[in-house]
C-alpha positions in Angstrom: -30.2 -4.3 19.4 -29.1 -7.4 21.3 -28.4 -10.2 18.9 -28.7 -7.9 15.9 -25.1 -7.2 14.8 -21.8 -7.4 16.4 -20.0 -4.2 17.4 -21.3 -0.8 18.5 -23.5 1.7 16.7 -20.5 3.4 15.1 -19.4 0.1 13.5 -23.0 -0.4 12.1 -23.1 3.1 10.7 -19.6 2.8 9.1 -20.6 -0.6 7.5 -23.8 0.9 6.1 -21.9 3.9 4.7 -19.4 1.5 3.0 -22.1 -0.5 1.4 -24.3 2.3 0.3 -21.5 4.2 -1.3 -21.0 1.3 -3.7 -24.5 1.9 -5.1 -24.3 5.7 -5.5 -24.2 5.3 -9.3 -27.4 3.2 -9.5 -30.0 5.2 -11.4 -33.2 5.8 -9.5 -36.1 7.3 -11.3 -37.5 10.4 -9.8 -41.2 10.5 -8.9 -41.8 13.3 -11.4 -40.4 11.3 -14.3 -42.3 8.1 -13.7 -45.9 7.8 -14.9 -48.1 6.9 -11.9 -45.3 7.5 -9.4 -46.3 8.6 -5.9 -46.6 12.3 -5.1 -45.2 13.9 -2.0 -48.8 13.8 -0.6 -49.0 10.1 -1.3 -45.6 9.6 0.4 -46.7 11.5 3.5 -49.9 9.4 3.7 -47.8 6.2 3.4 -45.5 7.4 6.2 -48.5 8.2 8.4 -49.6 4.5 7.9 -46.1 3.2 8.8 -46.0 5.4 12.0 -49.4 3.8 13.0 -47.7 0.4 12.8 -44.9 1.2 15.2 -46.2 -0.9 18.1 -46.6 -4.0 15.9 -43.3 -3.4 14.2 -41.5 -3.1 17.5 -43.1 -6.3 18.9 -42.3 -8.3 15.8 -38.7 -7.0 15.6 -38.0 -7.6 19.2 -39.4 -11.1 19.1 -36.9 -11.9 16.4 -33.8 -10.0 17.8 -34.0 -7.2 15.3 -33.8 -3.5 15.6 -37.3 -2.1 15.1 -35.8 0.7 13.0 -34.6 -1.9 10.5 -38.0 -3.5 10.2 -39.5 -0.1 9.8 -37.1 0.7 7.0 -38.1 -2.5 5.2 -41.8 -1.8 5.6 -41.3 1.8 4.3 -39.3 0.5 1.3 -41.7 -2.3 0.4 -45.2 -1.2 1.1 -45.3 2.3 2.6 -47.5 0.7 5.3 -50.2 -0.8 3.1 -51.1 -4.2 4.5 -53.1 -5.1 1.4 -50.2 -4.5 -1.0 -49.2 -7.3 -3.4 -46.2 -7.1 -5.7 -46.4 -8.0 -9.4 -44.5 -11.1 -8.5 -47.0 -12.1 -5.9 -45.2 -11.0 -2.7 -47.8 -10.2 0.1 -46.8 -7.4 2.4 -46.3 -4.9 4.7 -43.0 -6.9 4.5 -42.9 -8.8 1.2 -43.5 -12.5 1.6 -43.9 -14.8 -1.4 -46.7 -17.3 -0.8 -44.3 -20.2 -0.1 -42.2 -18.1 2.3 -45.3 -17.0 4.1 -46.3 -20.7 4.4 -42.8 -21.6 5.5 -43.0 -18.9 8.2 -46.3 -20.4 9.5 -48.6 -17.5 8.5 -52.2 -18.4 8.0 -53.1 -14.9 6.8 -50.1 -13.0 5.3 -52.2 -9.9 4.9 -52.9 -9.7 8.6 -50.4 -6.9 9.7 -49.3 -8.6 12.9 -48.7 -12.0 11.2 -47.0 -10.4 8.2 -44.7 -8.3 10.4 -43.9 -11.4 12.6 -43.2 -13.6 9.6 -41.3 -11.0 7.7 -39.1 -10.2 10.7 -38.5 -13.9 11.3 -37.5 -14.3 7.6 -35.2 -11.3 7.8 -33.6 -12.7 10.9 -33.0 -16.0 9.2 -31.3 -14.2 6.3 -29.1 -12.3 8.7 -28.2 -15.5 10.5 -27.5 -17.3 7.1 -25.3 -14.6 5.6 -23.9 -12.9 8.7 -24.0 -9.5 6.9 -26.8 -7.0 6.9 -26.5 -5.9 3.3 -26.4 -9.5 2.1 -29.4 -10.3 4.2 -31.4 -7.4 2.8 -30.3 -8.5 -0.7 -31.5 -12.1 0.0 -34.8 -10.8 1.4 -35.3 -9.0 -2.0 -33.8 -11.4 -4.5 -33.8 -14.7 -2.6 -31.0 -16.4 -0.8 -30.1 -18.5 -3.9 -29.4 -15.3 -5.9 -27.0 -14.0 -3.2 -25.3 -17.4 -2.9 -24.9 -17.6 -6.6 -23.5 -14.1 -6.9 -21.2 -14.5 -3.9 -22.6 -11.2 -2.8 -25.3 -8.7 -3.7 -26.7 -9.8 -7.0 -26.0 -7.6 -10.0 -29.7 -6.8 -10.5 -30.3 -3.1 -10.5 -33.6 -3.6 -8.6 -31.8 -5.5 -5.8 -28.9 -3.0 -5.7 -31.3 -0.1 -5.4 -33.4 -1.9 -2.8 -30.3 -2.6 -0.6 -29.2 1.0 -0.8 -32.7 2.3 -0.2 -33.3 0.1 2.9 -29.9 0.9 4.4 -30.4 4.7 3.7 -33.8 4.5 5.5 -32.3 2.6 8.3 -29.5 5.1 8.7 -32.1 7.9 8.8 -33.9 6.1 11.6 -30.7 5.8 13.5 -30.4 9.5 13.3 -27.5 9.7 10.9 
């Protein structure tokens, strides 16, 4: 985790706990209540895909000074390991990258898993460097850095608030807490 965050692991876990507790009241639809939502079988298939990406995730994360478990949490939250996924807003992912961001990160094929993980990790690293705070960086990754700057914190968008909590919860799980 060199270059990732200052302090020891207990500091990181305490900070994640502080941030995620602020979002405990955010309503999250349950899979059984949402038409077309993933089933537990779909979820397991997605997790199997993510596990198969571990070497590429580790390489991209380490190349950008990130904890691979954080990158894995973003991949799980965003695409469930589907390298062909595209959001309704046009983000291409394993890690979501808008076409302009993918271009700015130097990707020639944002759907190529290795390129996408490298570009997404580099972009996440740039958001951590810009905001100096993991939850704000995750919010900026989701809503854009302008939205975080304008809100002077995590934007008041339910989608972004849920996203930050979800990614941090997944990350905490990967840390073994």
